[in-house]
C-alpha positions as CSV (number, residue, x, y, z in Angstrom):
1,M,52.3,131.4,32.9
2,P,48.6,130.4,32.9
3,L,47.4,127.5,30.7
4,T,45.9,128.3,27.3
5,E,42.3,127.3,26.5
6,F,43.5,124.1,24.7
7,E,46.1,123.2,27.3
8,L,43.4,123.5,30.0
9,I,40.9,121.3,28.0
10,K,43.6,118.7,27.4
11,K,44.7,118.6,31.1
12,Y,41.3,118.7,32.8
13,F,38.5,117.7,30.4
14,N,40.1,115.2,28.0
15,S,39.6,112.0,30.1
16,V,39.3,108.7,28.2
17,T,35.8,108.3,26.9
18,L,33.8,105.7,28.7
19,E,33.0,102.5,26.8
20,N,29.7,103.3,25.0
21,S,28.8,101.7,21.8
22,N,26.8,104.6,20.4
23,V,29.6,107.1,20.7
24,V,31.2,107.2,17.3
25,L,33.4,110.2,17.9
26,G,34.1,111.9,21.3
27,P,35.9,115.1,22.3
28,G,38.5,116.7,20.0
29,D,36.6,117.6,16.8
30,D,34.0,120.2,15.8
31,C,31.2,117.9,16.8
32,A,30.8,114.6,18.6
33,I,29.0,111.8,16.7
34,L,26.5,109.4,18.2
35,A,25.0,106.5,16.5
36,P,21.2,105.9,16.9
37,I,20.1,103.0,19.0
38,N,17.4,100.8,17.6
39,G,14.0,101.0,19.4
40,Q,15.2,103.9,21.6
41,E,14.1,107.5,21.8
42,I,16.5,110.3,22.9
43,C,15.8,112.6,25.8
44,L,17.8,115.9,25.9
45,S,18.1,118.6,28.6
46,T,20.4,121.4,29.6
47,D,21.0,123.3,32.8
48,T,23.2,126.2,33.8
49,M,24.6,126.9,37.3
50,N,26.0,130.3,38.1
51,E,28.3,131.5,40.9
52,D,26.5,133.2,43.8
53,V,23.1,132.1,42.3
54,H,23.2,128.3,42.3
55,F,26.3,127.8,44.4
56,L,28.6,129.8,46.7
57,G,31.7,131.2,45.1
58,S,33.7,129.9,48.0
59,M,32.7,126.3,47.3
60,P,35.4,123.8,46.2
61,G,35.2,122.4,42.7
62,D,34.1,119.0,43.6
63,V,30.9,120.3,45.3
64,I,30.0,122.4,42.2
65,A,30.7,119.4,40.0
66,S,28.3,117.2,42.1
67,R,25.5,119.8,41.9
68,V,25.9,120.3,38.2
69,I,25.8,116.5,37.6
70,A,22.7,116.1,39.9
71,A,20.8,119.0,38.3
72,N,21.2,117.6,34.8
73,L,20.9,113.9,35.4
74,S,17.8,114.5,37.6
75,D,16.0,115.7,34.4
76,I,17.0,112.4,32.7
77,A,15.7,110.5,35.8
78,A,12.4,112.3,35.7
79,M,11.8,110.9,32.2
80,G,12.6,107.3,33.4
81,A,15.6,107.3,31.0
82,D,19.2,106.0,31.0
83,P,22.0,108.6,30.8
84,S,23.8,108.3,27.4
85,A,26.2,111.2,27.0
86,C,26.8,114.8,28.0
87,L,28.4,118.1,26.8
88,L,30.0,120.6,29.2
89,A,30.6,124.3,28.9
90,V,32.7,125.9,31.6
91,T,33.1,129.7,32.0
92,L,36.0,130.7,34.4
93,D,37.0,134.1,35.8
94,E,40.6,132.8,36.3
95,V,42.6,129.6,35.9
96,N,42.8,128.2,39.4
97,E,44.4,124.8,38.9
98,I,43.5,123.6,42.5
99,W,39.8,124.3,41.8
100,L,40.0,122.8,38.3
101,D,41.6,119.6,39.6
102,Q,38.8,119.2,42.2
103,F,36.2,120.0,39.6
104,S,37.6,117.7,36.9
105,R,38.1,114.7,39.2
106,A,34.6,114.9,40.5
107,I,33.0,115.4,37.1
108,F,34.6,112.3,35.7
109,S,34.1,110.2,38.9
110,N,30.4,111.0,38.7
111,L,30.1,110.4,35.0
112,R,31.8,107.0,35.3
113,H,29.4,106.1,38.1
114,Y,26.4,106.9,35.9
115,C,27.9,105.5,32.7
116,C,27.5,108.9,31.0
117,P,30.5,109.8,28.8
118,L,31.6,113.4,28.3
119,I,31.6,113.8,24.5
120,G,32.5,117.5,24.1
121,G,32.0,121.1,25.3
122,N,33.7,124.4,25.6
123,V,35.9,126.5,28.0
124,S,35.7,130.3,28.1
125,K,36.6,133.3,30.2
126,G,33.9,135.4,32.0
127,P,33.3,137.6,35.0
128,K,32.2,134.7,37.2
129,I,32.1,130.9,37.2
130,S,29.3,129.5,35.1
131,I,28.7,125.8,34.3
132,T,26.3,124.6,31.6
133,M,25.8,120.9,30.9
134,T,23.7,119.3,28.2
135,V,22.7,115.7,28.8
136,L,21.3,113.0,26.5
137,G,19.4,110.0,27.7
138,S,17.8,107.0,26.0
139,I,14.6,105.2,26.7
140,P,12.6,102.5,24.9
141,A,10.2,104.2,22.4
142,G,7.0,105.3,24.0
143,K,8.1,104.7,27.6
144,A,9.1,108.3,28.6
145,L,7.3,109.6,31.6
146,V,6.0,113.1,30.9
147,R,4.2,115.6,33.1
148,S,0.9,115.7,31.2
149,N,-0.4,112.1,31.6
150,A,-1.7,112.2,35.2
151,N,-5.5,111.5,35.8
152,A,-7.8,112.5,38.6
153,G,-7.6,109.8,41.3
154,D,-3.9,109.0,40.7
155,G,-1.8,108.8,43.8
156,I,1.0,111.3,44.3
157,Y,4.3,110.0,45.4
158,V,7.8,111.3,46.1
159,T,11.2,109.6,46.5
160,G,13.5,110.2,49.5
161,F,13.2,113.1,51.9
162,L,12.3,116.7,51.2
163,G,13.6,120.0,52.6
164,D,17.1,118.8,53.6
165,S,19.0,120.7,50.9
166,K,17.6,124.2,51.7
167,V,18.6,123.9,55.3
168,G,22.0,122.4,54.3
169,L,22.7,125.6,52.3
170,E,21.6,127.8,55.2
171,L,24.0,125.9,57.5
172,L,26.8,126.4,55.1
173,R,26.1,130.1,54.9
174,S,26.1,130.4,58.7
175,G,29.3,128.5,59.1
176,K,27.6,125.6,61.0
177,N,28.3,122.0,60.2
178,Q,25.7,119.2,60.1
179,D,27.1,116.4,57.9
180,Y,23.9,114.9,56.6
181,L,22.1,118.1,55.7
182,V,25.2,119.8,54.2
183,S,25.9,116.7,52.2
184,R,22.3,116.7,50.8
185,Y,23.0,120.2,49.4
186,C,26.6,119.7,48.3
187,H,26.3,116.1,46.9
188,P,22.7,115.4,45.8
189,T,21.8,112.1,44.2
190,P,19.9,112.0,40.9
191,R,17.3,109.2,41.2
192,I,18.2,107.4,37.9
193,E,17.4,103.9,39.0
194,E,14.2,104.9,40.7
195,G,13.0,106.6,37.5
196,K,13.8,103.5,35.5
197,A,11.9,101.3,38.0
198,L,8.8,103.5,37.5
199,R,8.6,103.3,33.7
200,N,5.7,100.8,33.7
201,L,3.9,102.2,36.8
202,A,4.0,106.0,36.9
203,S,1.5,108.0,34.8
204,S,3.5,111.2,35.0
205,M,6.7,112.4,36.7
206,I,8.8,115.5,37.4
207,D,12.0,116.1,39.4
208,V,11.8,118.3,42.5
209,S,14.4,121.0,41.9
210,D,12.5,124.2,42.6
211,G,10.5,122.9,45.5
212,L,7.6,120.4,45.9
213,L,4.7,122.8,45.5
214,A,6.3,124.6,42.5
215,D,7.2,121.4,40.6
216,L,4.0,119.6,41.4
217,G,2.3,122.7,40.2
218,H,4.0,122.3,36.8
219,L,2.8,118.7,36.6
220,C,-0.7,119.8,37.6
221,T,-0.7,122.5,34.9
222,A,0.5,120.1,32.2
223,S,-2.2,117.5,33.2
224,D,-4.9,120.2,33.7
225,L,-5.6,119.0,37.2
226,G,-5.2,119.9,40.9
227,A,-3.7,118.1,43.8
228,E,-4.6,117.4,47.4
229,L,-1.6,116.7,49.7
230,D,-1.6,115.3,53.3
231,L,1.0,117.4,55.1
232,S,1.7,114.7,57.7
233,S,2.6,112.2,55.0
234,I,5.3,114.4,53.4
235,P,8.7,112.7,54.2
236,V,11.1,114.8,56.2
237,S,14.3,113.4,57.7
238,G,14.9,113.2,61.4
239,Y,18.0,115.3,60.9
240,L,15.9,118.1,59.4
241,Q,13.3,117.9,62.2
242,E,16.1,118.0,64.8
243,E,17.7,121.0,63.3
244,V,14.6,123.3,62.7
245,G,11.7,121.6,64.4
246,K,8.8,119.6,63.0
247,E,6.7,122.5,61.8
248,L,9.5,124.3,59.9
249,A,10.7,121.0,58.5
250,F,7.4,120.5,56.7
251,R,7.5,124.1,55.5
252,F,10.9,123.6,54.0
253,A,9.8,120.4,52.4
254,L,7.0,122.2,50.6
255,S,8.9,125.3,49.5
256,D,12.1,126.1,47.5
257,S,14.4,123.2,48.4
258,D,16.4,121.8,45.5
259,D,16.5,118.2,46.7
260,Y,16.5,116.5,43.2
261,E,14.0,113.9,44.3
262,L,11.2,112.6,42.0
263,C,7.5,113.5,42.3
264,F,5.2,111.2,40.3
265,T,1.7,109.9,40.0
266,V,0.4,106.3,39.9
267,P,-3.0,105.1,38.7
268,K,-5.1,103.6,41.6
269,R,-5.2,100.2,39.8
270,L,-1.4,100.0,39.9
271,E,-0.8,101.2,43.5
272,N,-0.5,97.7,44.9
273,E,2.4,97.1,42.5
274,M,4.4,99.9,44.1
275,N,5.6,97.4,46.6
276,N,7.8,95.9,43.8
277,V,9.7,99.1,43.5
278,E,10.6,99.4,47.2
279,R,14.0,97.7,46.9
280,S,16.7,98.1,49.5
281,D,19.0,99.7,47.0
282,L,16.6,102.5,46.0
283,A,15.4,105.6,47.8
284,P,12.3,105.2,49.9
285,I,9.0,106.1,48.3
286,T,6.1,107.8,50.0
287,K,2.5,108.5,49.0
288,I,1.7,112.1,49.9
289,G,-1.6,112.8,48.1
290,T,-4.0,112.5,45.2
291,M,-4.6,114.2,41.9
292,I,-8.0,115.9,41.9
293,P,-10.2,117.9,39.4
294,G,-9.6,121.6,39.2
295,N,-6.5,123.7,39.2
296,Q,-5.5,124.1,42.9
297,I,-3.0,122.4,45.1
298,K,-4.5,121.9,48.6
299,V,-2.2,121.1,51.5
300,L,-4.3,119.6,54.3
301,S,-3.3,119.4,58.0
302,E,-4.2,116.4,60.2
303,D,-7.6,118.0,61.1
304,G,-8.4,118.5,57.4
305,S,-8.0,122.3,57.3
306,I,-6.2,123.9,54.4
307,I,-2.7,125.2,55.1
308,E,-1.5,128.4,53.4
309,I,2.1,128.4,52.0
310,E,3.6,131.8,51.4
311,Q,6.6,130.7,49.4
312,P,5.7,127.9,46.9
313,G,9.1,127.5,45.3
314,Y,12.3,129.0,43.9
315,K,12.0,131.7,41.3
316,H,14.8,132.7,38.9
317,F,13.5,136.3,38.5
């Protein structure tokens, strides 16, 4: 006999709440209760992942859990904030206890790693698997990194490498195996520590979830500026170049790859201080361009010519 809704919640989503002084009441009541933290502001974000849209229906529960965590905590990272707590709503087409065990273990393992307690949520039945997470983060008042504060002349930087995730997904679909690229799609890393390290340096920031050009475009629009990118400076991994070649690697890095890296701007007067951020325990940071007046994003080749990009980023509709 399948588990009831409340039996399912108790078995898979009622793990002991992490030690967190601002959680007054966790799962089990009509609402969770959080106490305010003096001198801190609260960042909130929510994201939904749907079967056959954001992940393959054949994927194991732990992979889906990792992607849900990364998508949501990446938004917290993009503000320079610390994760504080989260809510989780799970829609299932059936009660598959093997899948639920994988999903639950990975959810709580990741949340423990990022010190982000699950404080409530919901389980329901639907035609396909759909996962919605709402995350809360905290940051010292006035320190949040928003998209709208860039200035002309600011340097443009990214963390990590771009383009890996898109090719990792294509490899999965084709049945091929390439451990690094597939892992970059299945188990992305939200750049929490990198975001925090940039609080006093970056003028604006966004996470790269829909592709570099698309997300940088959002930052440019918010700041009422354009951008000039040096194609040869955009960081692509050796694994990606080996798999698809150098030219395609750069194309994937610019387009709709959900790498969950950070793209941010730094005033020229603070660029020398970027060396202090380049710690061995953080993702590498690369300067890829400059913010410019206007409303266009120009991608320049080594000879200075403008490169046209047909697919600037992922579109939901």
